[in-house]
mmCIF file of the N, C-alpha and C atoms, coordinates in Angstrom:
data_MODEL
# 
_entry.id   MODEL 
# 
loop_
_atom_site.group_PDB 
_atom_site.id 
_atom_site.type_symbol 
_atom_site.label_atom_id 
_atom_site.label_alt_id 
_atom_site.label_comp_id 
_atom_site.label_asym_id 
_atom_site.label_entity_id 
_atom_site.label_seq_id 
_atom_site.pdbx_PDB_ins_code 
_atom_site.Cartn_x 
_atom_site.Cartn_y 
_atom_site.Cartn_z 
_atom_site.occupancy 
_atom_site.B_iso_or_equiv 
_atom_site.pdbx_formal_charge 
_atom_site.auth_seq_id 
_atom_site.auth_comp_id 
_atom_site.auth_asym_id 
_atom_site.auth_atom_id 
_atom_site.pdbx_PDB_model_num 
ATOM 1   N N  . MET A 1 1  ? -23.692 106.934 128.710 1.00 0.00 ? 1  MET A N  1 
ATOM 2   C CA . MET A 1 1  ? -24.021 106.106 127.565 1.00 0.00 ? 1  MET A CA 1 
ATOM 3   C C  . MET A 1 1  ? -22.972 106.330 126.479 1.00 0.00 ? 1  MET A C  1 
ATOM 4   N N  . GLY A 1 2  ? -22.488 105.265 125.891 1.00 0.00 ? 2  GLY A N  1 
ATOM 5   C CA . GLY A 1 2  ? -21.453 105.341 124.879 1.00 0.00 ? 2  GLY A CA 1 
ATOM 6   C C  . GLY A 1 2  ? -21.998 105.747 123.527 1.00 0.00 ? 2  GLY A C  1 
ATOM 7   N N  . GLN A 1 3  ? -21.077 106.013 122.637 1.00 0.00 ? 3  GLN A N  1 
ATOM 8   C CA . GLN A 1 3  ? -21.485 106.363 121.285 1.00 0.00 ? 3  GLN A CA 1 
ATOM 9   C C  . GLN A 1 3  ? -20.788 105.463 120.283 1.00 0.00 ? 3  GLN A C  1 
ATOM 10  N N  . ASP A 1 4  ? -21.514 105.130 119.225 1.00 0.00 ? 4  ASP A N  1 
ATOM 11  C CA . ASP A 1 4  ? -20.972 104.351 118.126 1.00 0.00 ? 4  ASP A CA 1 
ATOM 12  C C  . ASP A 1 4  ? -20.591 105.314 117.008 1.00 0.00 ? 4  ASP A C  1 
ATOM 13  N N  . VAL A 1 5  ? -19.369 105.160 116.498 1.00 0.00 ? 5  VAL A N  1 
ATOM 14  C CA . VAL A 1 5  ? -18.858 106.060 115.467 1.00 0.00 ? 5  VAL A CA 1 
ATOM 15  C C  . VAL A 1 5  ? -18.236 105.221 114.362 1.00 0.00 ? 5  VAL A C  1 
ATOM 16  N N  . LYS A 1 6  ? -18.628 105.500 113.123 1.00 0.00 ? 6  LYS A N  1 
ATOM 17  C CA . LYS A 1 6  ? -17.986 104.830 111.998 1.00 0.00 ? 6  LYS A CA 1 
ATOM 18  C C  . LYS A 1 6  ? -16.535 105.288 111.915 1.00 0.00 ? 6  LYS A C  1 
ATOM 19  N N  . LEU A 1 7  ? -15.686 104.390 111.466 1.00 0.00 ? 7  LEU A N  1 
ATOM 20  C CA . LEU A 1 7  ? -14.260 104.681 111.385 1.00 0.00 ? 7  LEU A CA 1 
ATOM 21  C C  . LEU A 1 7  ? -13.974 105.949 110.590 1.00 0.00 ? 7  LEU A C  1 
ATOM 22  N N  . ASN A 1 8  ? -14.690 106.155 109.505 1.00 0.00 ? 8  ASN A N  1 
ATOM 23  C CA . ASN A 1 8  ? -14.426 107.338 108.680 1.00 0.00 ? 8  ASN A CA 1 
ATOM 24  C C  . ASN A 1 8  ? -14.918 108.632 109.325 1.00 0.00 ? 8  ASN A C  1 
ATOM 25  N N  . ARG A 1 9  ? -15.525 108.539 110.511 1.00 0.00 ? 9  ARG A N  1 
ATOM 26  C CA . ARG A 1 9  ? -15.981 109.716 111.250 1.00 0.00 ? 9  ARG A CA 1 
ATOM 27  C C  . ARG A 1 9  ? -15.260 109.863 112.589 1.00 0.00 ? 9  ARG A C  1 
ATOM 28  N N  . VAL A 1 10 ? -14.175 109.136 112.790 1.00 0.00 ? 10 VAL A N  1 
ATOM 29  C CA . VAL A 1 10 ? -13.466 109.150 114.071 1.00 0.00 ? 10 VAL A CA 1 
ATOM 30  C C  . VAL A 1 10 ? -12.990 110.553 114.450 1.00 0.00 ? 10 VAL A C  1 
ATOM 31  N N  . GLU A 1 11 ? -12.729 111.397 113.459 1.00 0.00 ? 11 GLU A N  1 
ATOM 32  C CA . GLU A 1 11 ? -12.267 112.755 113.765 1.00 0.00 ? 11 GLU A CA 1 
ATOM 33  C C  . GLU A 1 11 ? -13.314 113.558 114.527 1.00 0.00 ? 11 GLU A C  1 
ATOM 34  N N  . THR A 1 12 ? -14.600 113.209 114.403 1.00 0.00 ? 12 THR A N  1 
ATOM 35  C CA . THR A 1 12 ? -15.637 113.930 115.141 1.00 0.00 ? 12 THR A CA 1 
ATOM 36  C C  . THR A 1 12 ? -15.488 113.739 116.646 1.00 0.00 ? 12 THR A C  1 
ATOM 37  N N  . VAL A 1 13 ? -14.898 112.626 117.047 1.00 0.00 ? 13 VAL A N  1 
ATOM 38  C CA . VAL A 1 13 ? -14.631 112.364 118.463 1.00 0.00 ? 13 VAL A CA 1 
ATOM 39  C C  . VAL A 1 13 ? -13.296 112.981 118.866 1.00 0.00 ? 13 VAL A C  1 
ATOM 40  N N  . LEU A 1 14 ? -12.281 112.778 118.052 1.00 0.00 ? 14 LEU A N  1 
ATOM 41  C CA . LEU A 1 14 ? -10.934 113.230 118.392 1.00 0.00 ? 14 LEU A CA 1 
ATOM 42  C C  . LEU A 1 14 ? -10.820 114.749 118.445 1.00 0.00 ? 14 LEU A C  1 
ATOM 43  N N  . LYS A 1 15 ? -11.634 115.465 117.671 1.00 0.00 ? 15 LYS A N  1 
ATOM 44  C CA . LYS A 1 15 ? -11.543 116.931 117.658 1.00 0.00 ? 15 LYS A CA 1 
ATOM 45  C C  . LYS A 1 15 ? -12.004 117.546 118.970 1.00 0.00 ? 15 LYS A C  1 
ATOM 46  N N  . ASP A 1 16 ? -12.754 116.801 119.769 1.00 0.00 ? 16 ASP A N  1 
ATOM 47  C CA . ASP A 1 16 ? -13.245 117.318 121.047 1.00 0.00 ? 16 ASP A CA 1 
ATOM 48  C C  . ASP A 1 16 ? -12.210 117.236 122.164 1.00 0.00 ? 16 ASP A C  1 
ATOM 49  N N  . LEU A 1 17 ? -11.101 116.560 121.927 1.00 0.00 ? 17 LEU A N  1 
ATOM 50  C CA . LEU A 1 17 ? -10.045 116.454 122.935 1.00 0.00 ? 17 LEU A CA 1 
ATOM 51  C C  . LEU A 1 17 ? -9.135  117.673 122.853 1.00 0.00 ? 17 LEU A C  1 
ATOM 52  N N  . GLU A 1 18 ? -8.483  118.008 123.957 1.00 0.00 ? 18 GLU A N  1 
ATOM 53  C CA . GLU A 1 18 ? -7.552  119.142 123.972 1.00 0.00 ? 18 GLU A CA 1 
ATOM 54  C C  . GLU A 1 18 ? -6.133  118.649 123.709 1.00 0.00 ? 18 GLU A C  1 
ATOM 55  N N  . TYR A 1 19 ? -5.461  119.289 122.756 1.00 0.00 ? 19 TYR A N  1 
ATOM 56  C CA . TYR A 1 19 ? -4.107  118.913 122.356 1.00 0.00 ? 19 TYR A CA 1 
ATOM 57  C C  . TYR A 1 19 ? -3.127  119.994 122.744 1.00 0.00 ? 19 TYR A C  1 
ATOM 58  N N  . PRO A 1 20 ? -1.882  119.612 123.030 1.00 0.00 ? 20 PRO A N  1 
ATOM 59  C CA . PRO A 1 20 ? -1.370  118.242 123.107 1.00 0.00 ? 20 PRO A CA 1 
ATOM 60  C C  . PRO A 1 20 ? -2.046  117.475 124.240 1.00 0.00 ? 20 PRO A C  1 
ATOM 61  N N  . ILE A 1 21 ? -2.068  116.142 124.084 1.00 0.00 ? 21 ILE A N  1 
ATOM 62  C CA . ILE A 1 21 ? -2.754  115.289 125.044 1.00 0.00 ? 21 ILE A CA 1 
ATOM 63  C C  . ILE A 1 21 ? -1.886  114.073 125.349 1.00 0.00 ? 21 ILE A C  1 
ATOM 64  N N  . SER A 1 22 ? -1.872  113.671 126.604 1.00 0.00 ? 22 SER A N  1 
ATOM 65  C CA . SER A 1 22 ? -1.129  112.465 126.980 1.00 0.00 ? 22 SER A CA 1 
ATOM 66  C C  . SER A 1 22 ? -1.905  111.234 126.531 1.00 0.00 ? 22 SER A C  1 
ATOM 67  N N  . ARG A 1 23 ? -1.204  110.131 126.409 1.00 0.00 ? 23 ARG A N  1 
ATOM 68  C CA . ARG A 1 23 ? -1.861  108.881 126.022 1.00 0.00 ? 23 ARG A CA 1 
ATOM 69  C C  . ARG A 1 23 ? -2.946  108.526 127.029 1.00 0.00 ? 23 ARG A C  1 
ATOM 70  N N  . GLU A 1 24 ? -2.657  108.684 128.321 1.00 0.00 ? 24 GLU A N  1 
ATOM 71  C CA . GLU A 1 24 ? -3.635  108.345 129.363 1.00 0.00 ? 24 GLU A CA 1 
ATOM 72  C C  . GLU A 1 24 ? -4.891  109.210 129.264 1.00 0.00 ? 24 GLU A C  1 
ATOM 73  N N  . ASP A 1 25 ? -4.723  110.502 129.018 1.00 0.00 ? 25 ASP A N  1 
ATOM 74  C CA . ASP A 1 25 ? -5.888  111.382 128.877 1.00 0.00 ? 25 ASP A CA 1 
ATOM 75  C C  . ASP A 1 25 ? -6.677  111.053 127.612 1.00 0.00 ? 25 ASP A C  1 
ATOM 76  N N  . ALA A 1 26 ? -5.987  110.674 126.545 1.00 0.00 ? 26 ALA A N  1 
ATOM 77  C CA . ALA A 1 26 ? -6.670  110.275 125.317 1.00 0.00 ? 26 ALA A CA 1 
ATOM 78  C C  . ALA A 1 26 ? -7.475  108.996 125.548 1.00 0.00 ? 26 ALA A C  1 
ATOM 79  N N  . ILE A 1 27 ? -6.902  108.062 126.293 1.00 0.00 ? 27 ILE A N  1 
ATOM 80  C CA . ILE A 1 27 ? -7.619  106.825 126.627 1.00 0.00 ? 27 ILE A CA 1 
ATOM 81  C C  . ILE A 1 27 ? -8.889  107.167 127.392 1.00 0.00 ? 27 ILE A C  1 
ATOM 82  N N  . ASP A 1 28 ? -8.766  108.024 128.403 1.00 0.00 ? 28 ASP A N  1 
ATOM 83  C CA . ASP A 1 28 ? -9.935  108.426 129.196 1.00 0.00 ? 28 ASP A CA 1 
ATOM 84  C C  . ASP A 1 28 ? -10.975 109.135 128.336 1.00 0.00 ? 28 ASP A C  1 
ATOM 85  N N  . GLY A 1 29 ? -10.532 109.976 127.416 1.00 0.00 ? 29 GLY A N  1 
ATOM 86  C CA . GLY A 1 29 ? -11.443 110.738 126.573 1.00 0.00 ? 29 GLY A CA 1 
ATOM 87  C C  . GLY A 1 29 ? -12.169 109.912 125.526 1.00 0.00 ? 29 GLY A C  1 
ATOM 88  N N  . CYS A 1 30 ? -11.659 108.724 125.245 1.00 0.00 ? 30 CYS A N  1 
ATOM 89  C CA . CYS A 1 30 ? -12.253 107.858 124.217 1.00 0.00 ? 30 CYS A CA 1 
ATOM 90  C C  . CYS A 1 30 ? -12.927 106.626 124.816 1.00 0.00 ? 30 CYS A C  1 
ATOM 91  N N  . GLU A 1 31 ? -13.024 106.594 126.122 1.00 0.00 ? 31 GLU A N  1 
ATOM 92  C CA . GLU A 1 31 ? -13.475 105.397 126.827 1.00 0.00 ? 31 GLU A CA 1 
ATOM 93  C C  . GLU A 1 31 ? -14.854 104.901 126.402 1.00 0.00 ? 31 GLU A C  1 
ATOM 94  N N  . ASP A 1 32 ? -15.775 105.810 126.136 1.00 0.00 ? 32 ASP A N  1 
ATOM 95  C CA . ASP A 1 32 ? -17.148 105.409 125.831 1.00 0.00 ? 32 ASP A CA 1 
ATOM 96  C C  . ASP A 1 32 ? -17.446 105.374 124.336 1.00 0.00 ? 32 ASP A C  1 
ATOM 97  N N  . VAL A 1 33 ? -16.398 105.321 123.509 1.00 0.00 ? 33 VAL A N  1 
ATOM 98  C CA . VAL A 1 33 ? -16.573 105.360 122.056 1.00 0.00 ? 33 VAL A CA 1 
ATOM 99  C C  . VAL A 1 33 ? -16.293 103.987 121.452 1.00 0.00 ? 33 VAL A C  1 
ATOM 100 N N  . THR A 1 34 ? -17.253 103.495 120.687 1.00 0.00 ? 34 THR A N  1 
ATOM 101 C CA . THR A 1 34 ? -17.094 102.246 119.952 1.00 0.00 ? 34 THR A CA 1 
ATOM 102 C C  . THR A 1 34 ? -16.952 102.577 118.475 1.00 0.00 ? 34 THR A C  1 
ATOM 103 N N  . LEU A 1 35 ? -15.845 102.139 117.883 1.00 0.00 ? 35 LEU A N  1 
ATOM 104 C CA . LEU A 1 35 ? -15.647 102.325 116.445 1.00 0.00 ? 35 LEU A CA 1 
ATOM 105 C C  . LEU A 1 35 ? -16.360 101.212 115.697 1.00 0.00 ? 35 LEU A C  1 
ATOM 106 N N  . VAL A 1 36 ? -17.181 101.592 114.732 1.00 0.00 ? 36 VAL A N  1 
ATOM 107 C CA . VAL A 1 36 ? -17.865 100.632 113.875 1.00 0.00 ? 36 VAL A CA 1 
ATOM 108 C C  . VAL A 1 36 ? -16.979 100.429 112.654 1.00 0.00 ? 36 VAL A C  1 
ATOM 109 N N  . LEU A 1 37 ? -16.463 99.215  112.518 1.00 0.00 ? 37 LEU A N  1 
ATOM 110 C CA . LEU A 1 37 ? -15.519 98.890  111.453 1.00 0.00 ? 37 LEU A CA 1 
ATOM 111 C C  . LEU A 1 37 ? -16.214 98.107  110.352 1.00 0.00 ? 37 LEU A C  1 
ATOM 112 N N  . SER A 1 38 ? -15.512 97.850  109.269 1.00 0.00 ? 38 SER A N  1 
ATOM 113 C CA . SER A 1 38 ? -16.103 97.085  108.173 1.00 0.00 ? 38 SER A CA 1 
ATOM 114 C C  . SER A 1 38 ? -16.461 95.673  108.619 1.00 0.00 ? 38 SER A C  1 
ATOM 115 N N  . GLU A 1 39 ? -15.691 95.156  109.573 1.00 0.00 ? 39 GLU A N  1 
ATOM 116 C CA . GLU A 1 39 ? -15.978 93.826  110.123 1.00 0.00 ? 39 GLU A CA 1 
ATOM 117 C C  . GLU A 1 39 ? -15.899 93.898  111.637 1.00 0.00 ? 39 GLU A C  1 
ATOM 118 N N  . GLY A 1 40 ? -16.991 94.274  112.273 1.00 0.00 ? 40 GLY A N  1 
ATOM 119 C CA . GLY A 1 40 ? -17.031 94.275  113.722 1.00 0.00 ? 40 GLY A CA 1 
ATOM 120 C C  . GLY A 1 40 ? -16.895 95.651  114.334 1.00 0.00 ? 40 GLY A C  1 
ATOM 121 N N  . GLU A 1 41 ? -16.540 95.648  115.610 1.00 0.00 ? 41 GLU A N  1 
ATOM 122 C CA . GLU A 1 41 ? -16.419 96.881  116.378 1.00 0.00 ? 41 GLU A CA 1 
ATOM 123 C C  . GLU A 1 41 ? -15.194 96.802  117.272 1.00 0.00 ? 41 GLU A C  1 
ATOM 124 N N  . GLU A 1 42 ? -14.655 97.964  117.641 1.00 0.00 ? 42 GLU A N  1 
ATOM 125 C CA . GLU A 1 42 ? -13.518 98.058  118.561 1.00 0.00 ? 42 GLU A CA 1 
ATOM 126 C C  . GLU A 1 42 ? -13.743 99.255  119.467 1.00 0.00 ? 42 GLU A C  1 
ATOM 127 N N  . ASN A 1 43 ? -13.366 99.123  120.730 1.00 0.00 ? 43 ASN A N  1 
ATOM 128 C CA . ASN A 1 43 ? -13.419 100.255 121.643 1.00 0.00 ? 43 ASN A CA 1 
ATOM 129 C C  . ASN A 1 43 ? -12.239 101.169 121.337 1.00 0.00 ? 43 ASN A C  1 
ATOM 130 N N  . LEU A 1 44 ? -12.513 102.448 121.130 1.00 0.00 ? 44 LEU A N  1 
ATOM 131 C CA . LEU A 1 44 ? -11.460 103.391 120.737 1.00 0.00 ? 44 LEU A CA 1 
ATOM 132 C C  . LEU A 1 44 ? -10.388 103.527 121.809 1.00 0.00 ? 44 LEU A C  1 
ATOM 133 N N  . SER A 1 45 ? -10.769 103.527 123.075 1.00 0.00 ? 45 SER A N  1 
ATOM 134 C CA . SER A 1 45 ? -9.765  103.674 124.135 1.00 0.00 ? 45 SER A CA 1 
ATOM 135 C C  . SER A 1 45 ? -8.820  102.480 124.180 1.00 0.00 ? 45 SER A C  1 
ATOM 136 N N  . GLU A 1 46 ? -9.319  101.292 123.849 1.00 0.00 ? 46 GLU A N  1 
ATOM 137 C CA . GLU A 1 46 ? -8.452  100.107 123.823 1.00 0.00 ? 46 GLU A CA 1 
ATOM 138 C C  . GLU A 1 46 ? -7.439  100.200 122.687 1.00 0.00 ? 46 GLU A C  1 
ATOM 139 N N  . ILE A 1 47 ? -7.847  100.786 121.580 1.00 0.00 ? 47 ILE A N  1 
ATOM 140 C CA . ILE A 1 47 ? -6.918  100.977 120.461 1.00 0.00 ? 47 ILE A CA 1 
ATOM 141 C C  . ILE A 1 47 ? -5.835  101.979 120.857 1.00 0.00 ? 47 ILE A C  1 
ATOM 142 N N  . VAL A 1 48 ? -6.241  103.096 121.450 1.00 0.00 ? 48 VAL A N  1 
ATOM 143 C CA . VAL A 1 48 ? -5.277  104.121 121.875 1.00 0.00 ? 48 VAL A CA 1 
ATOM 144 C C  . VAL A 1 48 ? -4.323  103.552 122.927 1.00 0.00 ? 48 VAL A C  1 
ATOM 145 N N  . ALA A 1 49 ? -4.831  102.682 123.788 1.00 0.00 ? 49 ALA A N  1 
ATOM 146 C CA . ALA A 1 49 ? -4.001  102.087 124.846 1.00 0.00 ? 49 ALA A CA 1 
ATOM 147 C C  . ALA A 1 49 ? -2.860  101.248 124.271 1.00 0.00 ? 49 ALA A C  1 
ATOM 148 N N  . GLU A 1 50 ? -3.014  100.752 123.047 1.00 0.00 ? 50 GLU A N  1 
ATOM 149 C CA . GLU A 1 50 ? -1.975  99.944  122.411 1.00 0.00 ? 50 GLU A CA 1 
ATOM 150 C C  . GLU A 1 50 ? -0.814  100.793 121.885 1.00 0.00 ? 50 GLU A C  1 
ATOM 151 N N  . SER A 1 51 ? -0.986  102.100 121.870 1.00 0.00 ? 51 SER A N  1 
ATOM 152 C CA . SER A 1 51 ? 0.044   102.991 121.343 1.00 0.00 ? 51 SER A CA 1 
ATOM 153 C C  . SER A 1 51 ? 1.283   102.973 122.226 1.00 0.00 ? 51 SER A C  1 
ATOM 154 N N  . SER A 1 52 ? 2.434   103.049 121.594 1.00 0.00 ? 52 SER A N  1 
ATOM 155 C CA . SER A 1 52 ? 3.681   103.139 122.352 1.00 0.00 ? 52 SER A CA 1 
ATOM 156 C C  . SER A 1 52 ? 4.045   104.595 122.643 1.00 0.00 ? 52 SER A C  1 
ATOM 157 N N  . GLY A 1 53 ? 3.311   105.528 122.027 1.00 0.00 ? 53 GLY A N  1 
ATOM 158 C CA . GLY A 1 53 ? 3.568   106.946 122.266 1.00 0.00 ? 53 GLY A CA 1 
ATOM 159 C C  . GLY A 1 53 ? 3.013   107.397 123.608 1.00 0.00 ? 53 GLY A C  1 
ATOM 160 N N  . ASP A 1 54 ? 3.665   108.382 124.209 1.00 0.00 ? 54 ASP A N  1 
ATOM 161 C CA . ASP A 1 54 ? 3.218   108.918 125.495 1.00 0.00 ? 54 ASP A CA 1 
ATOM 162 C C  . ASP A 1 54 ? 2.350   110.156 125.338 1.00 0.00 ? 54 ASP A C  1 
ATOM 163 N N  . ARG A 1 55 ? 2.399   110.772 124.148 1.00 0.00 ? 55 ARG A N  1 
ATOM 164 C CA . ARG A 1 55 ? 1.752   112.066 123.967 1.00 0.00 ? 55 ARG A CA 1 
ATOM 165 C C  . ARG A 1 55 ? 1.425   112.267 122.489 1.00 0.00 ? 55 ARG A C  1 
ATOM 166 N N  . PHE A 1 56 ? 0.335   112.982 122.234 1.00 0.00 ? 56 PHE A N  1 
ATOM 167 C CA . PHE A 1 56 ? -0.072  113.322 120.874 1.00 0.00 ? 56 PHE A CA 1 
ATOM 168 C C  . PHE A 1 56 ? -0.152  114.838 120.777 1.00 0.00 ? 56 PHE A C  1 
ATOM 169 N N  . GLU A 1 57 ? 0.575   115.401 119.834 1.00 0.00 ? 57 GLU A N  1 
ATOM 170 C CA . GLU A 1 57 ? 0.654   116.854 119.694 1.00 0.00 ? 57 GLU A CA 1 
ATOM 171 C C  . GLU A 1 57 ? -0.585  117.453 119.045 1.00 0.00 ? 57 GLU A C  1 
ATOM 172 N N  . SER A 1 58 ? -1.273  116.658 118.216 1.00 0.00 ? 58 SER A N  1 
ATOM 173 C CA . SER A 1 58 ? -2.430  117.181 117.485 1.00 0.00 ? 58 SER A CA 1 
ATOM 174 C C  . SER A 1 58 ? -3.433  116.060 117.232 1.00 0.00 ? 58 SER A C  1 
ATOM 175 N N  . MET A 1 59 ? -4.622  116.463 116.773 1.00 0.00 ? 59 MET A N  1 
ATOM 176 C CA . MET A 1 59 ? -5.636  115.482 116.411 1.00 0.00 ? 59 MET A CA 1 
ATOM 177 C C  . MET A 1 59 ? -5.114  114.578 115.295 1.00 0.00 ? 59 MET A C  1 
ATOM 178 N N  . ASP A 1 60 ? -4.395  115.149 114.346 1.00 0.00 ? 60 ASP A N  1 
ATOM 179 C CA . ASP A 1 60 ? -3.848  114.351 113.243 1.00 0.00 ? 60 ASP A CA 1 
ATOM 180 C C  . ASP A 1 60 ? -2.894  113.277 113.754 1.00 0.00 ? 60 ASP A C  1 
ATOM 181 N N  . ASP A 1 61 ? -2.070  113.615 114.750 1.00 0.00 ? 61 ASP A N  1 
ATOM 182 C CA . ASP A 1 61 ? -1.154  112.626 115.331 1.00 0.00 ? 61 ASP A CA 1 
ATOM 183 C C  . ASP A 1 61 ? -1.929  111.451 115.919 1.00 0.00 ? 61 ASP A C  1 
ATOM 184 N N  . LEU A 1 62 ? -2.968  111.759 116.680 1.00 0.00 ? 62 LEU A N  1 
ATOM 185 C CA . LEU A 1 62 ? -3.753  110.701 117.316 1.00 0.00 ? 62 LEU A CA 1 
ATOM 186 C C  . LEU A 1 62 ? -4.533  109.901 116.282 1.00 0.00 ? 62 LEU A C  1 
ATOM 187 N N  . GLU A 1 63 ? -5.120  110.576 115.309 1.00 0.00 ? 63 GLU A N  1 
ATOM 188 C CA . GLU A 1 63 ? -5.878  109.887 114.269 1.00 0.00 ? 63 GLU A CA 1 
ATOM 189 C C  . GLU A 1 63 ? -4.972  108.940 113.474 1.00 0.00 ? 63 GLU A C  1 
ATOM 190 N N  . ASN A 1 64 ? -3.779  109.402 113.111 1.00 0.00 ? 64 ASN A N  1 
ATOM 191 C CA . ASN A 1 64 ? -2.830  108.543 112.391 1.00 0.00 ? 64 ASN A CA 1 
ATOM 192 C C  . ASN A 1 64 ? -2.452  107.329 113.223 1.00 0.00 ? 64 ASN A C  1 
ATOM 193 N N  . GLU A 1 65 ? -2.249  107.531 114.509 1.00 0.00 ? 65 GLU A N  1 
ATOM 194 C CA . GLU A 1 65 ? -1.895  106.416 115.389 1.00 0.00 ? 65 GLU A CA 1 
ATOM 195 C C  . GLU A 1 65 ? -3.025  105.395 115.456 1.00 0.00 ? 65 GLU A C  1 
ATOM 196 N N  . VAL A 1 66 ? -4.261  105.867 115.559 1.00 0.00 ? 66 VAL A N  1 
ATOM 197 C CA . VAL A 1 66 ? -5.416  104.959 115.587 1.00 0.00 ? 66 VAL A CA 1 
ATOM 198 C C  . VAL A 1 66 ? -5.449  104.128 114.309 1.00 0.00 ? 66 VAL A C  1 
ATOM 199 N N  . PHE A 1 67 ? -5.309  104.769 113.154 1.00 0.00 ? 67 PHE A N  1 
ATOM 200 C CA . PHE A 1 67 ? -5.343  104.035 111.888 1.00 0.00 ? 67 PHE A CA 1 
ATOM 201 C C  . PHE A 1 67 ? -4.187  103.044 111.780 1.00 0.00 ? 67 PHE A C  1 
ATOM 202 N N  . ASN A 1 68 ? -3.022  103.413 112.294 1.00 0.00 ? 68 ASN A N  1 
ATOM 203 C CA . ASN A 1 68 ? -1.872  102.508 112.252 1.00 0.00 ? 68 ASN A CA 1 
ATOM 204 C C  . ASN A 1 68 ? -2.047  101.298 113.161 1.00 0.00 ? 68 ASN A C  1 
ATOM 205 N N  . LEU A 1 69 ? -2.811  101.443 114.224 1.00 0.00 ? 69 LEU A N  1 
ATOM 206 C CA . LEU A 1 69 ? -2.983  100.349 115.181 1.00 0.00 ? 69 LEU A CA 1 
ATOM 207 C C  . LEU A 1 69 ? -4.130  99.406  114.834 1.00 0.00 ? 69 LEU A C  1 
ATOM 208 N N  . LEU A 1 70 ? -4.983  99.810  113.922 1.00 0.00 ? 70 LEU A N  1 
ATOM 209 C CA . LEU A 1 70 ? -6.111  98.956  113.551 1.00 0.00 ? 70 LEU A CA 1 
ATOM 210 C C  . LEU A 1 70 ? -5.632  97.758  112.736 1.00 0.00 ? 70 LEU A C  1 
ATOM 211 N N  . PRO A 1 71 ? -6.281  96.613  112.913 1.00 0.00 ? 71 PRO A N  1 
ATOM 212 C CA . PRO A 1 71 ? -5.952  95.475  112.045 1.00 0.00 ? 71 PRO A CA 1 
ATOM 213 C C  . PRO A 1 71 ? -6.366  95.793  110.608 1.00 0.00 ? 71 PRO A C  1 
ATOM 214 N N  . ARG A 1 72 ? -5.673  95.232  109.647 1.00 0.00 ? 72 ARG A N  1 
ATOM 215 C CA . ARG A 1 72 ? -5.930  95.523  108.233 1.00 0.00 ? 72 ARG A CA 1 
ATOM 216 C C  . ARG A 1 72 ? -7.381  95.274  107.840 1.00 0.00 ? 72 ARG A C  1 
ATOM 217 N N  . HIS A 1 73 ? -7.990  94.215  108.375 1.00 0.00 ? 73 HIS A N  1 
ATOM 218 C CA . HIS A 1 73 ? -9.373  93.900  107.995 1.00 0.00 ? 73 HIS A CA 1 
ATOM 219 C C  . HIS A 1 73 ? -10.372 94.940  108.497 1.00 0.00 ? 73 HIS A C  1 
ATOM 220 N N  . ALA A 1 74 ? -9.953  95.801  109.413 1.00 0.00 ? 74 ALA A N  1 
ATOM 221 C CA . ALA A 1 74 ? -10.858 96.797  109.993 1.00 0.00 ? 74 ALA A CA 1 
ATOM 222 C C  . ALA A 1 74 ? -11.311 97.833  108.976 1.00 0.00 ? 74 ALA A C  1 
ATOM 223 N N  . VAL A 1 75 ? -10.495 98.067  107.969 1.00 0.00 ? 75 VAL A N  1 
ATOM 224 C CA . VAL A 1 75 ? -10.812 99.110  107.001 1.00 0.00 ? 75 VAL A CA 1 
ATOM 225 C C  . VAL A 1 75 ? -11.351 98.553  105.691 1.00 0.00 ? 75 VAL A C  1 
ATOM 226 N N  . GLY A 1 76 ? -11.680 97.285  105.642 1.00 0.00 ? 76 GLY A N  1 
ATOM 227 C CA . GLY A 1 76 ? -12.278 96.697  104.449 1.00 0.00 ? 76 GLY A CA 1 
ATOM 228 C C  . GLY A 1 76 ? -11.270 95.958  103.598 1.00 0.00 ? 76 GLY A C  1 
ATOM 229 N N  . GLU A 1 77 ? -11.714 95.602  102.429 1.00 0.00 ? 77 GLU A N  1 
ATOM 230 C CA . GLU A 1 77 ? -10.880 94.852  101.502 1.00 0.00 ? 77 GLU A CA 1 
ATOM 231 C C  . GLU A 1 77 ? -9.765  95.738  100.952 1.00 0.00 ? 77 GLU A C  1 
ATOM 232 N N  . PRO A 1 78 ? -8.561  95.181  100.795 1.00 0.00 ? 78 PRO A N  1 
ATOM 233 C CA . PRO A 1 78 ? -7.471  95.966  100.210 1.00 0.00 ? 78 PRO A CA 1 
ATOM 234 C C  . PRO A 1 78 ? -7.846  96.492  98.827  1.00 0.00 ? 78 PRO A C  1 
ATOM 235 N N  . TYR A 1 79 ? -7.436  97.715  98.538  1.00 0.00 ? 79 TYR A N  1 
ATOM 236 C CA . TYR A 1 79 ? -7.633  98.373  97.247  1.00 0.00 ? 79 TYR A CA 1 
ATOM 237 C C  . TYR A 1 79 ? -9.094  98.698  96.939  1.00 0.00 ? 79 TYR A C  1 
ATOM 238 N N  . GLN A 1 80 ? -9.959  98.619  97.926  1.00 0.00 ? 80 GLN A N  1 
ATOM 239 C CA . GLN A 1 80 ? -11.365 98.959  97.736  1.00 0.00 ? 80 GLN A CA 1 
ATOM 240 C C  . GLN A 1 80 ? -11.654 100.254 98.478  1.00 0.00 ? 80 GLN A C  1 
ATOM 241 N N  . SER A 1 81 ? -12.596 101.018 97.986  1.00 0.00 ? 81 SER A N  1 
ATOM 242 C CA . SER A 1 81 ? -12.996 102.238 98.682  1.00 0.00 ? 81 SER A CA 1 
ATOM 243 C C  . SER A 1 81 ? -14.503 102.226 98.855  1.00 0.00 ? 81 SER A C  1 
ATOM 244 N N  . GLU A 1 82 ? -14.966 103.075 99.751  1.00 0.00 ? 82 GLU A N  1 
ATOM 245 C CA . GLU A 1 82 ? -16.397 103.206 99.944  1.00 0.00 ? 82 GLU A CA 1 
ATOM 246 C C  . GLU A 1 82 ? -16.950 104.324 99.080  1.00 0.00 ? 82 GLU A C  1 
ATOM 247 N N  . GLY A 1 83 ? -16.120 104.819 98.169  1.00 0.00 ? 83 GLY A N  1 
ATOM 248 C CA . GLY A 1 83 ? -16.545 105.914 97.303  1.00 0.00 ? 83 GLY A CA 1 
ATOM 249 C C  . GLY A 1 83 ? -17.613 105.463 96.322  1.00 0.00 ? 83 GLY A C  1 
ATOM 250 N N  . GLU A 1 84 ? -18.232 106.422 95.720  1.00 0.00 ? 84 GLU A N  1 
ATOM 251 C CA . GLU A 1 84 ? -19.267 106.126 94.735  1.00 0.00 ? 84 GLU A CA 1 
ATOM 252 C C  . GLU A 1 84 ? -18.619 105.536 93.487  1.00 0.00 ? 84 GLU A C  1 
ATOM 253 N N  . GLY A 1 85 ? -19.259 104.523 92.906  1.00 0.00 ? 85 GLY A N  1 
ATOM 254 C CA . GLY A 1 85 ? -18.728 103.798 91.766  1.00 0.00 ? 85 GLY A CA 1 
ATOM 255 C C  . GLY A 1 85 ? -18.650 104.632 90.574  1.00 0.00 ? 85 GLY A C  1 
# 
């Protein structure tokens, strides 16, 4: 059974992977994870599969790549935050 994870909690999934990790192993490790975005959902393994990198040295490397590959609308309106007003 898959899990739904909000984008701002993606590190809870990525921290469970062993680093360094190949792109293929990262894809396999994220296969059952659905990212809940501000507008819709995306399968995390499909996002990782779009990466041109072959390997991720750390969780931060993979997390940065995921954020770079997301469409702009995935993270909400530009210049807006989900922080408390």
